[in-house]
DSSP file (Angstrom, degrees, kcal/mol; ACC not computed):
  #  RESIDUE AA STRUCTURE BP1 BP2  ACC     N-H-->O    O-->H-N    N-H-->O    O-->H-N    TCO  KAPPA ALPHA  PHI   PSI    X-CA   Y-CA   Z-CA
    1    1 A V     >        0   0    0      0, 0.0     4,-2.3     0, 0.0     5,-0.2   0.000 360.0 360.0 360.0 -42.5   52.5  129.0  107.0
    2    2 A K  H  >  +     0   0    0      1,-0.2     4,-2.3     2,-0.2     5,-0.2   0.899 360.0  50.3 -63.8 -40.2   54.8  127.1  109.3
    3    3 A D  H  > S+     0   0    0      2,-0.2     4,-2.6     1,-0.2    -1,-0.2   0.885 109.5  51.4 -64.9 -38.8   54.7  124.1  106.9
    4    4 A V  H  > S+     0   0    0      1,-0.2     4,-2.5     2,-0.2    -1,-0.2   0.894 110.6  48.3 -65.2 -40.9   55.6  126.3  104.0
    5    5 A L  H  X S+     0   0    0     -4,-2.3     4,-2.6     2,-0.2    -2,-0.2   0.891 112.0  49.4 -64.8 -40.2   58.5  127.8  105.8
    6    6 A L  H  X S+     0   0    0     -4,-2.3     4,-2.5     2,-0.2    -2,-0.2   0.896 112.0  47.7 -65.7 -41.7   59.7  124.3  106.8
    7    7 A E  H  X S+     0   0    0     -4,-2.6     4,-2.6     2,-0.2    -2,-0.2   0.914 113.0  49.3 -64.9 -42.7   59.4  123.1  103.2
    8    8 A D  H  X S+     0   0    0     -4,-2.5     4,-2.4     2,-0.2    -2,-0.2   0.911 112.9  46.6 -63.1 -42.5   61.3  126.2  102.0
    9    9 A L  H  X S+     0   0    0     -4,-2.6     4,-2.8     2,-0.2    -1,-0.2   0.885 111.1  52.1 -66.4 -38.8   64.0  125.7  104.6
   10   10 A A  H  X S+     0   0    0     -4,-2.5     4,-2.5     2,-0.2    -2,-0.2   0.907 111.3  47.4 -61.8 -43.2   64.2  122.0  103.7
   11   11 A A  H  X S+     0   0    0     -4,-2.6     4,-2.4     2,-0.2    -2,-0.2   0.901 113.0  48.6 -64.7 -42.0   64.6  122.9  100.0
   12   12 A Q  H  X S+     0   0    0     -4,-2.4     4,-2.7     2,-0.2    -2,-0.2   0.912 111.2  50.5 -63.9 -42.4   67.3  125.5  100.9
   13   13 A L  H  X S+     0   0    0     -4,-2.8     4,-2.6     2,-0.2    -2,-0.2   0.908 111.2  48.1 -61.8 -44.1   69.1  122.9  103.0
   14   14 A A  H  X S+     0   0    0     -4,-2.5     4,-2.4     2,-0.2    -1,-0.2   0.910 112.9  48.1 -63.3 -42.6   69.0  120.4  100.1
   15   15 A A  H  X S+     0   0    0     -4,-2.4     4,-2.6     2,-0.2    -2,-0.2   0.901 111.8  50.0 -65.9 -39.9   70.3  123.0   97.7
   16   16 A A  H  X S+     0   0    0     -4,-2.7     4,-2.8     2,-0.2    -2,-0.2   0.911 111.4  48.7 -63.5 -42.5   73.0  124.0  100.2
   17   17 A R  H  X S+     0   0    0     -4,-2.6     4,-2.5     2,-0.2    -2,-0.2   0.908 112.0  48.7 -65.5 -39.6   74.0  120.3  100.6
   18   18 A T  H  X S+     0   0    0     -4,-2.4     4,-2.3     2,-0.2    -2,-0.2   0.918 113.2  47.4 -65.0 -42.7   74.1  119.9   96.8
   19   19 A A  H  X S+     0   0    0     -4,-2.6     4,-2.5     2,-0.2    -2,-0.2   0.894 112.7  49.4 -65.2 -40.3   76.2  123.0   96.5
   20   20 A A  H  X S+     0   0    0     -4,-2.8     4,-2.5     2,-0.2    -2,-0.2   0.900 110.9  49.5 -65.0 -40.3   78.6  121.9   99.3
   21   21 A S  H  X S+     0   0    0     -4,-2.5     4,-2.2     2,-0.2    -2,-0.2   0.904 112.3  47.8 -66.8 -40.7   78.9  118.5   97.7
   22   22 A A  H  X S+     0   0    0     -4,-2.3     4,-2.6     2,-0.2    -2,-0.2   0.901 111.5  51.1 -65.1 -40.1   79.7  120.1   94.3
   23   23 A A  H  X S+     0   0    0     -4,-2.5     4,-2.4     2,-0.2    -2,-0.2   0.910 109.9  49.6 -65.4 -40.3   82.2  122.4   96.0
   24   24 A E  H  X S+     0   0    0     -4,-2.5     4,-2.5     2,-0.2    -1,-0.2   0.913 110.9  49.8 -63.6 -41.3   83.9  119.4   97.6
   25   25 A E  H  X S+     0   0    0     -4,-2.2     4,-2.3     2,-0.2    -2,-0.2   0.915 111.5  48.2 -63.2 -43.9   84.1  117.6   94.3
   26   26 A R  H  X S+     0   0    0     -4,-2.6     4,-2.7     2,-0.2    -1,-0.2   0.898 110.3  53.0 -61.1 -41.1   85.6  120.7   92.6
   27   27 A S  H  X S+     0   0    0     -4,-2.4     4,-2.5     2,-0.2    -2,-0.2   0.918 109.1  47.9 -62.8 -44.3   88.1  120.9   95.5
   28   28 A R  H  X S+     0   0    0     -4,-2.5     4,-2.4     1,-0.2    -1,-0.2   0.908 111.8  51.1 -61.7 -41.1   89.1  117.3   95.0
   29   29 A G  H  X S+     0   0    0     -4,-2.3     4,-2.4     2,-0.2    -2,-0.2   0.897 110.6  48.2 -63.8 -40.6   89.5  117.9   91.3
   30   30 A L  H  X S+     0   0    0     -4,-2.7     4,-2.7     2,-0.2    -2,-0.2   0.884 111.1  50.4 -67.7 -38.0   91.7  121.0   92.0
   31   31 A Q  H  X S+     0   0    0     -4,-2.5     4,-2.3     2,-0.2    -2,-0.2   0.894 111.7  48.0 -66.6 -37.6   93.8  119.0   94.4
   32   32 A S  H  X S+     0   0    0     -4,-2.4     4,-2.5     2,-0.2    -2,-0.2   0.918 112.6  48.4 -65.8 -42.9   94.2  116.3   91.9
   33   33 A A  H  X S+     0   0    0     -4,-2.4     4,-2.9     2,-0.2    -2,-0.2   0.905 111.2  51.0 -65.1 -39.6   95.1  118.9   89.2
   34   34 A R  H  X S+     0   0    0     -4,-2.7     4,-2.5     2,-0.2    -1,-0.2   0.926 110.3  48.8 -63.4 -42.4   97.6  120.5   91.6
   35   35 A A  H  X S+     0   0    0     -4,-2.3     4,-2.2     2,-0.2    -2,-0.2   0.906 113.0  47.7 -63.4 -40.9   99.2  117.1   92.3
   36   36 A E  H  X S+     0   0    0     -4,-2.5     4,-2.8     2,-0.2    -2,-0.2   0.899 111.8  49.9 -65.9 -40.5   99.4  116.4   88.5
   37   37 A A  H  X S+     0   0    0     -4,-2.9     4,-2.4     2,-0.2    -2,-0.2   0.899 110.4  50.1 -64.4 -38.9  100.9  119.8   87.9
   38   38 A S  H  X S+     0   0    0     -4,-2.5     4,-2.1     2,-0.2    -2,-0.2   0.899 111.8  47.8 -67.2 -38.3  103.5  119.3   90.6
   39   39 A A  H  X S+     0   0    0     -4,-2.2     4,-2.5     2,-0.2    -2,-0.2   0.918 111.9  50.7 -66.8 -41.4  104.4  115.9   89.1
   40   40 A G  H  X S+     0   0    0     -4,-2.8     4,-2.4     1,-0.2    -2,-0.2   0.884 109.1  50.6 -61.5 -39.9  104.6  117.5   85.7
   41   41 A A  H  X S+     0   0    0     -4,-2.4     4,-2.4     2,-0.2    -1,-0.2   0.895 109.8  50.9 -65.8 -39.4  106.9  120.2   87.1
   42   42 A D  H  X S+     0   0    0     -4,-2.1     4,-2.4     2,-0.2    -2,-0.2   0.917 111.5  47.7 -60.3 -44.5  109.1  117.6   88.7
   43   43 A E  H  X S+     0   0    0     -4,-2.5     4,-2.7     1,-0.2    -2,-0.2   0.891 110.7  51.3 -63.9 -40.1  109.3  115.8   85.4
   44   44 A L  H  X S+     0   0    0     -4,-2.4     4,-2.6     2,-0.2    -2,-0.2   0.905 110.1  49.5 -64.0 -42.4  110.1  119.0   83.6
   45   45 A A  H  X S+     0   0    0     -4,-2.4     4,-2.2     2,-0.2    -2,-0.2   0.907 112.2  48.2 -62.9 -42.8  112.9  119.8   86.1
   46   46 A T  H  X S+     0   0    0     -4,-2.4     4,-2.3     2,-0.2    -2,-0.2   0.900 111.1  50.3 -64.0 -42.0  114.3  116.3   85.6
   47   47 A A  H  X S+     0   0    0     -4,-2.7     4,-2.8     2,-0.2    -2,-0.2   0.919 110.2  50.4 -63.3 -42.7  114.1  116.6   81.8
   48   48 A R  H  X S+     0   0    0     -4,-2.6     4,-2.6     1,-0.2    -2,-0.2   0.910 109.9  49.4 -63.5 -40.4  115.9  119.9   82.0
   49   49 A E  H  X S+     0   0    0     -4,-2.2     4,-2.5     2,-0.2    -1,-0.2   0.900 111.8  49.9 -62.7 -40.5  118.7  118.5   84.2
   50   50 A T  H  X S+     0   0    0     -4,-2.3     4,-2.5     2,-0.2    -2,-0.2   0.913 110.8  48.6 -64.7 -42.7  119.0  115.6   81.7
   51   51 A V  H  X S+     0   0    0     -4,-2.8     4,-2.6     2,-0.2     5,-0.2   0.931 111.0  50.6 -64.9 -43.3  119.3  118.0   78.8
   52   52 A T  H  X S+     0   0    0     -4,-2.6     4,-2.2     1,-0.2    -2,-0.2   0.925 112.2  47.3 -58.6 -44.7  121.9  120.1   80.6
   53   53 A A  H  X S+     0   0    0     -4,-2.5     4,-2.4     1,-0.2    -1,-0.2   0.894 112.6  48.6 -65.1 -38.3  123.9  117.0   81.3
   54   54 A Q  H  X S+     0   0    0     -4,-2.5     4,-2.4     2,-0.2    -1,-0.2   0.858 110.2  51.2 -71.4 -34.1  123.6  115.7   77.8
   55   55 A E  H  X S+     0   0    0     -4,-2.6     4,-2.5     2,-0.2    -1,-0.2   0.902 110.7  49.4 -68.1 -38.9  124.7  119.2   76.4
   56   56 A T  H  X S+     0   0    0     -4,-2.2     4,-2.4    -5,-0.2    -2,-0.2   0.938 112.5  47.5 -64.7 -45.2  127.7  119.2   78.7
   57   57 A A  H  X S+     0   0    0     -4,-2.4     4,-2.5     1,-0.2    -2,-0.2   0.897 110.7  52.4 -63.6 -38.8  128.6  115.7   77.5
   58   58 A L  H  X S+     0   0    0     -4,-2.4     4,-2.8     2,-0.2    -1,-0.2   0.924 108.6  49.9 -60.8 -45.3  128.1  116.7   73.9
   59   59 A R  H  X S+     0   0    0     -4,-2.5     4,-2.5     1,-0.2    -2,-0.2   0.931 111.3  49.3 -61.7 -43.7  130.5  119.7   74.4
   60   60 A R  H  X S+     0   0    0     -4,-2.4     4,-2.5     1,-0.2    -1,-0.2   0.926 112.3  47.7 -60.4 -44.6  133.1  117.4   75.9
   61   61 A L  H  X S+     0   0    0     -4,-2.5     4,-2.6     2,-0.2    -1,-0.2   0.890 110.8  51.0 -63.6 -40.3  132.8  114.9   73.1
   62   62 A E  H  X S+     0   0    0     -4,-2.8     4,-2.5     2,-0.2    -1,-0.2   0.917 111.8  47.9 -64.2 -41.7  133.0  117.7   70.5
   63   63 A E  H  X S+     0   0    0     -4,-2.5     4,-2.3     2,-0.2    -2,-0.2   0.910 112.3  49.3 -65.0 -41.3  136.2  119.0   72.2
   64   64 A A  H  X S+     0   0    0     -4,-2.5     4,-2.4     2,-0.2    -2,-0.2   0.900 111.0  50.1 -64.1 -41.0  137.6  115.5   72.3
   65   65 A L  H  X S+     0   0    0     -4,-2.6     4,-2.5     2,-0.2    -2,-0.2   0.906 110.1  49.8 -63.2 -43.5  136.8  115.0   68.6
   66   66 A E  H  X S+     0   0    0     -4,-2.5     4,-2.4     2,-0.2    -2,-0.2   0.914 111.1  49.7 -62.6 -42.0  138.5  118.3   67.7
   67   67 A S  H  X S+     0   0    0     -4,-2.3     4,-2.3     1,-0.2    -2,-0.2   0.912 111.4  48.9 -62.1 -43.3  141.6  117.3   69.7
   68   68 A E  H  X S+     0   0    0     -4,-2.4     4,-2.5     2,-0.2    -2,-0.2   0.881 109.2  52.1 -65.9 -38.5  141.7  113.9   68.0
   69   69 A V  H  X S+     0   0    0     -4,-2.5     4,-2.3     2,-0.2    -2,-0.2   0.924 110.8  48.2 -63.2 -43.4  141.3  115.5   64.5
   70   70 A E  H  X S+     0   0    0     -4,-2.4     4,-2.1     1,-0.2    -2,-0.2   0.897 111.7  49.6 -62.5 -40.3  144.2  117.8   65.3
   71   71 A A  H  X S+     0   0    0     -4,-2.3     4,-2.5     2,-0.2    -2,-0.2   0.885 110.4  51.2 -65.0 -38.0  146.3  114.9   66.5
   72   72 A R  H  X S+     0   0    0     -4,-2.5     4,-2.5     2,-0.2    -2,-0.2   0.924 109.4  49.1 -65.6 -42.3  145.5  113.0   63.4
   73   73 A R  H  X S+     0   0    0     -4,-2.3     4,-2.3     1,-0.2    -1,-0.2   0.899 111.8  49.6 -63.6 -39.5  146.5  115.9   61.1
   74   74 A A  H  X S+     0   0    0     -4,-2.1     4,-2.5     2,-0.2    -1,-0.2   0.913 111.4  49.1 -65.3 -42.4  149.8  116.2   63.1
   75   75 A A  H  X S+     0   0    0     -4,-2.5     4,-2.5     1,-0.2    -2,-0.2   0.873 110.0  50.8 -64.2 -36.9  150.4  112.4   62.7
   76   76 A E  H  X S+     0   0    0     -4,-2.5     4,-2.4     2,-0.2    -1,-0.2   0.895 110.9  49.3 -67.5 -38.9  149.7  112.6   59.0
   77   77 A R  H  X S+     0   0    0     -4,-2.3     4,-2.7     2,-0.2    -2,-0.2   0.941 112.3  47.4 -63.0 -45.5  152.2  115.5   58.7
   78   78 A E  H  X S+     0   0    0     -4,-2.5     4,-2.6     1,-0.2    -2,-0.2   0.908 112.2  49.9 -62.0 -41.8  154.8  113.6   60.6
   79   79 A A  H  X S+     0   0    0     -4,-2.5     4,-2.5     2,-0.2    -1,-0.2   0.913 111.2  49.5 -62.3 -42.3  154.2  110.4   58.5
   80   80 A S  H  X S+     0   0    0     -4,-2.4     4,-2.3     2,-0.2    -2,-0.2   0.922 112.1  47.2 -62.8 -45.0  154.5  112.5   55.3
   81   81 A E  H  X S+     0   0    0     -4,-2.7     4,-2.2     1,-0.2    -1,-0.2   0.888 111.7  51.5 -63.6 -38.4  157.8  114.0   56.5
   82   82 A A  H  X S+     0   0    0     -4,-2.6     4,-2.5     2,-0.2    -2,-0.2   0.907 109.4  49.5 -65.1 -42.0  159.0  110.6   57.5
   83   83 A R  H  X S+     0   0    0     -4,-2.5     4,-2.5     1,-0.2    -2,-0.2   0.888 110.9  50.2 -63.1 -38.9  158.2  109.2   54.0
   84   84 A E  H  X S+     0   0    0     -4,-2.3     4,-2.5     2,-0.2    -1,-0.2   0.895 110.8  49.5 -65.0 -39.6  160.0  112.1   52.4
   85   85 A G  H  X S+     0   0    0     -4,-2.2     4,-2.5     2,-0.2    -2,-0.2   0.912 111.9  48.1 -65.8 -40.9  163.0  111.5   54.7
   86   86 A V  H  X S+     0   0    0     -4,-2.5     4,-2.9     2,-0.2    -2,-0.2   0.905 110.7  51.9 -64.9 -41.1  163.0  107.8   53.7
   87   87 A A  H  X S+     0   0    0     -4,-2.5     4,-2.4     2,-0.2    -2,-0.2   0.919 110.6  47.7 -62.6 -43.6  162.7  108.6   50.1
   88   88 A K  H  X S+     0   0    0     -4,-2.5     4,-2.6     2,-0.2    -2,-0.2   0.929 112.9  48.3 -62.3 -44.7  165.7  111.0   50.3
   89   89 A R  H  X S+     0   0    0     -4,-2.5     4,-3.0     2,-0.2     5,-0.2   0.908 111.5  50.0 -62.9 -41.3  167.7  108.3   52.1
   90   90 A D  H  X S+     0   0    0     -4,-2.9     4,-2.5     1,-0.2    -1,-0.2   0.897 110.4  50.7 -61.8 -39.9  166.8  105.7   49.6
   91   91 A G  H  X S+     0   0    0     -4,-2.4     4,-2.3    -5,-0.2    -2,-0.2   0.920 112.3  45.8 -64.7 -42.4  167.8  108.1   46.8
   92   92 A M  H  X S+     0   0    0     -4,-2.6     4,-3.1     2,-0.2     5,-0.2   0.919 113.1  50.3 -67.0 -41.6  171.2  108.7   48.5
   93   93 A L  H  X S+     0   0    0     -4,-3.0     4,-2.9     1,-0.2    -2,-0.2   0.906 110.9  49.4 -61.7 -40.6  171.7  105.0   49.1
   94   94 A S  H  X S+     0   0    0     -4,-2.5     4,-2.3    -5,-0.2    -1,-0.2   0.927 112.8  47.2 -65.0 -42.5  170.9  104.2   45.5
   95   95 A F  H  X S+     0   0    0     -4,-2.3     4,-2.5     2,-0.2    -2,-0.2   0.942 114.0  46.7 -61.6 -48.3  173.3  106.9   44.4
   96   96 A V  H  X S+     0   0    0     -4,-3.1     4,-2.6     1,-0.2    -2,-0.2   0.896 111.4  52.2 -62.6 -40.4  176.1  105.7   46.7
   97   97 A S  H  X S+     0   0    0     -4,-2.9     4,-2.5    -5,-0.2    -1,-0.2   0.903 110.3  48.2 -63.0 -40.6  175.4  102.1   45.6
   98   98 A K  H  X S+     0   0    0     -4,-2.3     4,-2.4     2,-0.2    -2,-0.2   0.911 112.2  49.1 -65.0 -42.7  175.8  103.1   41.9
   99   99 A E  H  X S+     0   0    0     -4,-2.5     4,-2.6     2,-0.2    -2,-0.2   0.895 110.7  50.2 -64.4 -40.6  179.0  105.0   42.7
  100  100 A V  H  X S+     0   0    0     -4,-2.6     4,-2.8     2,-0.2    -2,-0.2   0.938 111.8  47.7 -62.0 -46.8  180.4  102.0   44.6
  101  101 A E  H  X S+     0   0    0     -4,-2.5     4,-2.3     1,-0.2    -2,-0.2   0.874 111.2  51.9 -62.3 -37.8  179.5   99.7   41.7
  102  102 A S  H  X S+     0   0    0     -4,-2.4     4,-1.3     2,-0.2    -1,-0.2   0.926 111.6  46.0 -61.8 -45.0  181.1  102.2   39.3
  103  103 A V  H  X S+     0   0    0     -4,-2.6     4,-1.4     1,-0.2    -2,-0.2   0.899 111.7  52.4 -66.8 -39.5  184.3  102.3   41.4
  104  104 A K  H  X S+     0   0    0     -4,-2.8     4,-0.9     1,-0.2    -1,-0.2   0.893 105.9  53.5 -62.5 -39.7  184.3   98.5   41.6
  105  105 A S  H  < S+     0   0    0     -4,-2.3    -1,-0.2     1,-0.2    -2,-0.2   0.827 105.0  55.8 -68.9 -27.2  184.1   98.2   37.9
  106  106 A L  H  < S+     0   0    0     -4,-1.3    -1,-0.2     1,-0.2    -2,-0.2   0.878 113.7  39.5 -67.1 -35.9  187.1  100.5   37.6
  107  107 A F  H  <        0   0    0     -4,-1.4    -1,-0.2     1,-0.2    -2,-0.2   0.475 360.0 360.0 -93.1  -3.1  189.2   98.2   39.7
  108  108 A A     <        0   0    0     -4,-0.9    -1,-0.2    -5,-0.2    -2,-0.1   0.493 360.0 360.0 -88.2 360.0  187.9   95.0   38.4
């Protein structure tokens, strides 16, 4: 009877050691998964910060582009007005030149 009890206790002890070993292995696996999850969370936070910075830069660039487009349109309007002014002056100079030549021909 004593031997049977010892064998049963030895079997229970072996089963307990196996269960403890499996529990330790699961614990290590969980710790590894926790570390990977933490690293993934850090990477996610970094990626979000990067996206936020890029969105801010994109907004600034879009605003700068809009400002440049408006400046270009204003410059084109000014250039058009300047061309019209030059054309009017050229027309007046041409008219005055013709009149001067007409007057010269009268006195010649």
